[in-house]
C-alpha positions as CSV (number, residue, x, y, z in Angstrom):
1,A,-11.3,-14.4,-18.3
2,S,-11.2,-17.9,-16.8
3,T,-9.6,-21.5,-16.6
4,D,-12.9,-22.8,-18.3
5,R,-11.6,-20.6,-21.2
6,M,-14.9,-18.6,-21.2
7,I,-15.2,-14.8,-21.7
8,K,-17.9,-13.0,-19.8
9,L,-19.1,-9.5,-19.6
10,W,-20.7,-8.4,-16.4
11,D,-23.0,-5.4,-15.1
12,I,-21.1,-4.3,-12.1
13,D,-24.1,-2.1,-10.8
14,G,-26.7,-4.5,-11.6
15,K,-24.3,-7.6,-10.2
16,R,-25.3,-9.7,-13.0
17,L,-24.1,-11.5,-16.0
18,I,-24.8,-9.5,-19.4
19,R,-23.6,-12.0,-21.9
20,D,-21.0,-14.7,-22.8
21,L,-18.8,-13.1,-25.3
22,G,-17.4,-16.7,-26.6
23,Q,-14.2,-18.3,-25.5
24,Q,-10.5,-19.0,-26.1
25,K,-9.2,-22.3,-27.4
26,D,-7.2,-22.9,-24.1
27,M,-7.2,-21.2,-20.8
28,A,-8.0,-17.7,-20.8
29,R,-5.7,-15.5,-19.1
30,S,-6.5,-11.9,-20.1
31,A,-9.7,-9.6,-20.8
32,L,-9.1,-6.0,-21.3
33,F,-11.6,-3.2,-22.5
34,M,-10.4,-1.3,-25.3
35,P,-10.4,2.5,-25.1
36,D,-13.6,2.9,-27.3
37,G,-15.7,1.0,-24.6
38,K,-17.2,-1.0,-27.4
39,T,-14.8,-3.9,-27.9
40,A,-12.5,-5.9,-25.7
41,L,-9.2,-8.0,-26.2
42,T,-8.8,-11.6,-25.0
43,A,-5.8,-13.9,-24.8
44,G,-4.8,-17.0,-23.2
45,D,-2.9,-20.2,-23.5
46,D,-3.8,-20.9,-27.2
47,G,-1.6,-18.1,-28.3
48,E,-4.4,-15.9,-29.9
49,I,-5.3,-12.3,-29.0
50,V,-9.0,-11.8,-30.0
51,L,-10.8,-8.6,-30.4
52,R,-14.4,-9.3,-29.7
53,Q,-17.3,-6.6,-29.8
54,L,-19.0,-6.3,-26.5
55,S,-22.5,-6.0,-27.9
56,D,-22.9,-9.6,-29.0
57,G,-19.4,-11.3,-28.8
58,T,-18.7,-11.1,-32.6
59,V,-15.0,-11.8,-33.4
60,L,-13.5,-8.7,-35.3
61,H,-10.0,-9.9,-35.5
62,V,-7.5,-12.6,-34.5
63,F,-3.9,-11.6,-33.6
64,S,-1.9,-14.8,-33.9
65,S,1.4,-15.1,-32.0
66,G,2.5,-18.2,-33.9
67,A,5.6,-19.7,-32.6
68,N,5.8,-17.3,-29.5
69,G,3.4,-19.7,-27.6
70,G,0.8,-19.2,-25.1
71,V,-0.1,-15.5,-24.0
72,R,0.7,-15.1,-20.4
73,Q,0.3,-11.2,-20.1
74,L,-1.5,-8.7,-22.1
75,K,-1.7,-5.0,-21.9
76,I,-3.0,-2.0,-24.2
77,S,-1.5,1.5,-24.3
78,Q,-3.8,4.1,-23.1
79,D,-4.4,5.3,-26.5
80,G,-5.3,2.1,-27.8
81,K,-2.8,2.1,-30.6
82,R,-0.6,-0.6,-29.5
83,A,-0.6,-3.8,-27.3
84,V,2.2,-5.8,-25.6
85,S,1.9,-9.5,-25.0
86,G,4.0,-11.4,-22.9
87,H,4.5,-15.4,-23.9
88,D,5.4,-18.6,-22.1
89,T,8.4,-18.8,-24.4
90,G,9.8,-15.7,-23.2
91,S,9.1,-13.6,-25.9
92,V,7.5,-10.1,-25.9
93,V,5.4,-9.2,-28.8
94,V,4.6,-5.5,-29.9
95,W,1.2,-5.2,-31.7
96,D,-0.2,-2.5,-33.9
97,L,-3.8,-2.9,-33.1
98,A,-5.2,-0.5,-36.0
99,K,-3.5,-2.5,-38.7
100,G,-3.8,-6.0,-36.8
101,T,-0.1,-6.5,-37.5
102,V,3.2,-7.4,-35.3
103,L,5.3,-4.3,-34.8
104,H,8.2,-6.1,-33.2
105,V,9.0,-9.5,-31.5
106,L,11.4,-9.2,-28.7
107,P,13.0,-12.5,-27.8
108,G,14.4,-11.2,-24.4
109,H,13.6,-13.3,-21.5
110,D,15.0,-16.7,-20.8
111,W,11.8,-17.9,-18.9
112,S,8.1,-17.4,-19.3
113,V,6.7,-13.7,-19.1
114,S,4.9,-13.3,-15.8
115,S,4.4,-9.3,-16.1
116,V,3.6,-6.7,-18.5
117,A,3.2,-2.9,-18.2
118,I,3.0,0.0,-20.7
119,S,4.1,3.5,-19.9
120,P,1.5,6.2,-19.8
121,D,2.8,7.6,-23.1
122,G,2.7,4.4,-24.8
123,T,6.5,4.4,-25.8
124,R,8.0,1.8,-23.2
125,A,7.2,-1.5,-21.8
126,L,8.3,-3.1,-18.4
127,T,8.5,-6.8,-18.7
128,G,9.2,-9.3,-15.8
129,S,9.7,-13.1,-15.9
130,I,9.4,-16.1,-13.7
131,D,13.2,-15.9,-12.8
132,G,12.7,-12.4,-11.4
133,E,14.4,-10.7,-14.4
134,L,13.0,-7.2,-15.3
135,K,13.3,-5.5,-18.6
136,L,12.5,-2.1,-20.0
137,W,11.8,-1.7,-23.7
138,D,11.5,0.9,-26.2
139,I,8.5,-0.5,-28.0
140,V,8.5,2.3,-30.7
141,A,11.8,1.4,-32.0
142,G,11.6,-2.5,-30.9
143,K,14.9,-2.5,-28.6
144,Q,15.7,-3.4,-24.9
145,L,16.9,-0.4,-22.7
146,R,17.8,-2.2,-19.9
147,S,17.9,-5.6,-18.3
148,W,18.3,-6.2,-14.4
149,H,17.6,-8.7,-11.8
150,G,14.9,-7.2,-9.7
151,H,13.6,-10.1,-7.5
152,D,14.8,-13.2,-6.3
153,R,11.7,-15.2,-7.6
154,G,9.0,-14.5,-10.0
155,A,8.3,-10.9,-11.0
156,Y,4.4,-10.2,-11.1
157,G,1.9,-7.2,-11.4
158,A,4.3,-4.4,-13.0
159,V,2.6,-1.0,-13.0
160,F,4.0,2.4,-14.2
161,L,3.6,5.3,-12.1
162,A,2.0,8.5,-13.8
163,D,5.3,10.1,-14.7
164,G,6.6,7.0,-16.6
165,H,9.9,7.4,-14.7
166,Q,9.0,4.9,-11.8
167,A,7.2,1.3,-11.6
168,V,6.2,-0.9,-9.1
169,T,6.4,-4.6,-9.1
170,G,5.7,-7.7,-7.1
171,S,7.1,-11.0,-6.6
172,G,7.3,-14.6,-5.4
173,D,10.0,-13.6,-3.0
174,Y,7.1,-11.8,-1.0
175,T,8.1,-8.3,-1.8
176,I,7.0,-5.2,-3.5
177,K,9.6,-2.8,-5.0
178,L,9.4,0.8,-6.4
179,W,11.9,1.3,-9.1
180,D,13.5,4.5,-10.7
181,L,13.6,4.0,-14.3
182,D,16.3,6.3,-15.0
183,T,18.8,4.8,-12.8
184,F,17.2,1.6,-12.4
185,K,17.7,1.5,-8.6
186,E,15.3,0.5,-5.7
187,I,13.5,3.5,-4.3
188,R,11.5,1.8,-1.7
189,R,10.1,-1.5,-0.6
190,F,6.8,-2.6,0.9
191,D,7.2,-5.6,3.1
192,G,4.2,-7.4,4.8
193,H,2.9,-10.3,2.7
194,S,3.9,-13.9,3.3
195,G,3.4,-15.3,-0.1
196,T,3.7,-14.3,-3.6
197,V,2.5,-11.0,-4.6
198,Y,0.5,-11.7,-7.7
199,A,-1.0,-8.4,-8.7
200,L,-0.8,-4.7,-8.1
201,A,-3.0,-1.6,-8.9
202,L,-2.5,2.1,-8.2
203,S,-5.2,4.4,-6.9
204,A,-6.4,7.1,-9.4
205,D,-4.3,9.9,-7.5
206,G,-1.2,7.8,-7.2
207,K,-1.0,7.8,-3.8
208,R,-1.9,4.4,-2.7
209,L,-1.1,1.0,-4.0
210,G,-3.1,-1.9,-3.7
211,S,-1.8,-5.6,-3.7
212,V,-3.2,-9.2,-3.5
213,S,-1.1,-12.0,-2.7
214,L,-1.1,-16.1,-2.4
215,D,-1.1,-15.8,1.4
216,G,-4.8,-15.0,0.9
217,T,-4.7,-11.2,1.7
218,A,-5.1,-7.9,0.2
219,R,-3.3,-4.8,1.4
220,I,-3.5,-1.1,0.7
221,W,-0.1,0.8,1.0
222,N,1.0,4.6,1.2
223,M,3.3,5.1,-1.9
224,D,5.2,8.2,-0.2
225,T,6.3,6.1,2.8
226,G,5.8,2.5,2.3
227,A,3.7,2.1,5.2
228,E,0.8,-0.3,5.2
229,I,-2.5,1.6,5.4
230,A,-4.9,-1.6,5.6
231,E,-5.0,-5.3,5.6
232,F,-7.9,-7.5,4.5
233,D,-8.1,-11.1,5.0
234,P,-11.3,-12.9,4.2
235,G,-9.7,-16.3,5.1
236,T,-10.8,-17.7,1.7
237,G,-7.3,-18.7,0.0
238,P,-5.1,-16.9,-2.7
239,M,-6.2,-13.7,-4.2
240,Y,-5.0,-13.1,-8.1
241,S,-6.6,-9.9,-9.1
242,V,-6.8,-6.3,-7.7
243,A,-8.3,-2.9,-9.0
244,F,-9.2,0.4,-7.4
245,A,-12.8,1.5,-8.0
246,A,-13.6,5.3,-9.2
247,D,-14.7,5.8,-5.5
248,G,-11.5,4.8,-4.2
249,T,-12.5,1.4,-2.8
250,L,-10.3,-1.8,-3.4
251,L,-11.8,-4.7,-5.6
252,T,-10.3,-8.2,-5.4
253,G,-10.8,-11.4,-6.9
254,G,-9.6,-14.7,-5.5
255,I,-9.6,-18.6,-5.8
256,D,-13.0,-18.6,-4.0
257,R,-14.7,-17.4,-7.2
258,T,-15.8,-14.1,-5.5
259,I,-15.2,-10.5,-6.5
260,R,-15.0,-8.3,-3.0
261,D,-15.2,-4.6,-2.9
262,W,-13.0,-3.4,0.4
263,P,-13.2,0.1,1.9
264,A,-10.2,2.3,1.6
265,A,-9.5,2.9,5.1
266,G,-10.0,-0.9,6.2
267,G,-12.8,-2.9,7.6
268,D,-15.2,-5.7,6.4
269,G,-15.6,-6.3,2.7
270,T,-18.5,-6.9,0.6
271,V,-19.1,-9.8,-1.7
272,L,-20.1,-8.3,-5.2
273,F,-20.2,-11.5,-7.1
274,A,-20.3,-15.1,-5.7
275,G,-19.4,-17.9,-8.0
276,A,-17.7,-16.1,-10.5
277,P,-15.4,-18.0,-13.3
278,E,-12.1,-19.3,-11.6
């Protein structure tokens, strides 16, 4: 997904563009594979969530958020039954993907939603906004479970841990925090970034945390101790996206329009794609 509104499908192994899948009507902010591997959900500032067929880009369904405004964040439950979208109006919308309908509109945040995560069992969502407020929701019943001021600035990159009782969040206050979602207390802090922590990712075994920041660096952290394992600084400006590959390497995307692959133990990265959409 890109600021140019285009949705593109890439072959990672072949390092090539497979096809354009169409475009949003405004800036595209999210592009997520559905569990079936044959379709994807995309969303953006136009307020529309679009189900697209990967084979040819055919639009299968359009979920319109109506008065809830542009979609800033979008996540799909692991079973593919629900999606949760966070909007620039502060609204949080829960979707039934099978029926293509709205389950709940949760008007909880006073400011734009900047982060959304869904628990592994698909029953709860954690959202953050640009004022640093965090909210935990029961997305089955459609009710707020807790609200607390988690950060001094915007909250970004929320991720649930595998047990569903803990989560991590990054922030414009430069911190990463691990939260106990039963007591709503901070368990641990990961300090080191000197700019907004924009995105987070957990390794498959849950032992490592990847982060990227507007300070231009990516980092890998030990989840048990909070210690920094590795820092990567290509010197090319802010980074916006992060994920762990199946082999444990870290993937990052940034303002330089590259996607890079970084070794888990540290060292020089490899440019996988150059000139990708912004």
